[in-house]
VOGU-3710 file (C-alpha; in Angstrom, 3 decimals, decimal comma):
1> mamifiggsr> 0,000/0,000/0,000  1,462/3,339/-1,058  1,295/6,184/1,443  0,022/9,516/0,122  0,605/12,794/1,966  -2,405/15,001/1,210  -2,215/18,624/2,254  -2,627/22,182/1,226  -3,190/25,756/2,095  -5,334/26,823/5,035
11> difelpepav> -7,025/29,436/2,823  -8,554/26,828/0,491  -12,090/25,875/1,428  -13,146/24,128/-1,763  -11,055/21,469/-3,456  -10,680/21,703/-7,234  -12,550/18,994/-9,127  -9,336/17,321/-10,403  -8,099/16,997/-6,798  -11,460/15,529/-5,756
21> arigaivaae> -11,153/12,994/-8,583  -7,575/12,155/-7,609  -8,583/11,597/-3,975  -11,346/9,321/-5,276  -8,693/7,360/-7,182  -6,563/7,112/-4,014  -9,564/5,658/-2,188  -10,355/3,254/-5,047  -6,741/2,027/-5,038  -6,856/1,675/-1,224
31> hgvligdapg> -3,701/3,705/-0,644  -2,888/4,965/2,833  -3,446/8,660/3,479  -1,333/10,858/5,744  -3,073/14,148/6,435  -2,755/17,092/8,780  -5,362/18,572/11,077  -5,420/22,157/9,795  -8,488/24,045/8,646  -8,695/24,691/4,915
41> adaeaqslla> -7,446/22,109/2,428  -6,651/19,503/5,114  -10,159/19,678/6,582  -11,753/19,713/3,115  -9,824/16,580/2,103  -10,696/14,972/5,450  -14,376/15,721/4,817  -14,192/14,068/1,409  -12,407/11,001/2,806  -14,910/10,756/5,673
51> gygyehvgvf> -17,752/10,960/3,151  -16,312/7,897/1,443  -16,163/6,165/4,823  -12,484/5,607/4,078  -10,492/3,964/6,844  -6,847/4,029/5,689  -6,168/7,523/7,047  -3,805/8,836/9,712  -4,239/12,374/11,051  -1,051/14,093/12,199
61> hggkeprnnl> -1,115/16,972/14,659  1,238/19,032/16,785  -1,168/20,118/19,520  -2,499/18,049/22,383  -5,491/16,969/20,249  -6,126/17,245/16,502  -7,898/20,433/15,449  -9,778/18,375/12,856  -10,249/14,603/12,660  -13,490/14,352/10,711
71> gdwaayrvpp> -13,353/10,579/10,218  -12,307/9,727/13,765  -9,170/8,106/12,346  -5,977/7,183/14,149  -4,271/10,377/15,316  -0,499/10,773/15,558  0,902/13,553/17,691  4,279/14,870/16,614  5,352/17,211/19,402  6,850/20,508/18,320
81> pdgaqgfavh> 10,330/21,506/19,435  10,547/23,226/22,820  9,626/26,878/22,540  8,042/26,517/19,085  5,422/29,115/18,208  3,203/29,839/15,228  3,888/27,770/12,117  6,799/25,994/13,839  4,314/24,155/16,083  2,966/22,338/13,016
91> aakdremarr> 6,132/22,048/10,905  7,400/18,954/12,759  4,267/16,964/11,921  4,518/18,105/8,292  8,119/16,884/8,125  7,040/13,530/9,594  4,263/13,067/7,045  6,669/13,896/4,214  9,200/11,425/5,622  6,617/8,614/5,639
101> adfglmiwdg> 5,063/9,385/2,243  5,664/7,653/-1,054  3,768/10,380/-2,937  2,222/13,755/-2,261  -0,906/15,609/-3,306  -0,924/19,316/-2,436  -3,597/21,898/-3,104  -1,765/25,223/-3,091  -3,120/28,759/-2,990  0,057/30,008/-4,681
111> aspgtclnvl> 1,195/31,740/-1,494  1,276/29,318/1,459  4,899/28,817/2,552  4,009/25,683/4,531  2,438/23,931/1,543  5,357/24,966/-0,652  7,872/23,591/1,858  5,960/20,311/2,075  6,408/19,928/-1,677  10,160/20,536/-1,248
121> rlavigspcv> 10,405/17,966/1,558  8,761/15,363/-0,656  10,951/16,244/-3,655  14,140/15,956/-1,622  13,411/12,354/-0,655  12,289/11,402/-4,170  8,552/11,247/-3,470  6,731/12,807/-6,432  4,082/15,359/-5,536  1,129/16,467/-7,645
131> vydmprrtva> 0,503/20,153/-7,002  -2,775/21,868/-7,852  -1,860/25,552/-8,115  -5,240/27,208/-7,621  -4,566/30,804/-8,758  -2,733/29,700/-11,897  -5,172/26,840/-12,545  -2,294/24,500/-13,254  -1,359/20,995/-12,216  2,257/19,883/-12,076
141> tihnaadwsa> 4,125/16,909/-10,713  7,199/17,943/-8,769  9,882/15,247/-8,859  12,973/16,998/-7,509  14,360/20,192/-6,024  14,896/21,726/-9,473  11,191/21,263/-10,299  10,347/22,785/-6,922  12,583/25,801/-7,578  10,789/26,383/-10,889
151> mlhsagpdvr> 7,415/26,187/-9,109  8,554/28,669/-6,475  10,027/31,025/-9,075  6,642/31,330/-10,786  5,050/32,315/-7,459  6,801/35,670/-7,234  9,237/37,407/-4,890  6,911/37,899/-1,901  6,120/34,196/-1,761  9,792/33,276/-2,254
161> navearmtpd> 10,761/35,539/0,650  8,103/34,016/2,918  9,210/30,479/2,028  12,886/31,306/2,567  12,074/32,818/5,975  10,581/29,481/7,108  13,242/27,194/5,685  15,354/25,120/8,019  19,075/24,652/7,384  18,251/21,159/6,036
171> drlalpa> 15,709/22,634/3,620  18,351/25,058/2,326  20,891/22,285/1,810  18,430/20,473/-0,444  18,216/23,324/-2,950  20,034/23,126/-6,265  23,135/25,283/-6,524
//
């Protein structure tokens, strides 16, 4: 059973039809799903999976309890580093899902640094990631750090700056020269 990391931007409250169809294909193929607990794309994908009555789902969270676990699936707490605040509270669980995934499916608002970094984490370990870029209405499969750099370049300087501000030293080492 392949493990699929499904995620996306917190500002997305309706999944694009191609992503809905792809999640349906994941269910039909009985792949495992690794998903976060955030509002937005995570909760929308959880709602879809719960509607299917799908059982092969693990919900990852950084807080004491998941913010969303709409299918009452197994929940996996990945504690944040001591003193973590803001996005850093949830970054550890994102890194863990990427580490466990064979493939990724991300629904991106074209601006979310967290979603963008999840794509990089998957690319670095050789796990292809299908990215639905909502504002550009494009779909691309990111296979490596060079593909990721091209995706980020098309997002613009403000997004690049926000992503770079959240990168860890390991994330930076993964980038092409």
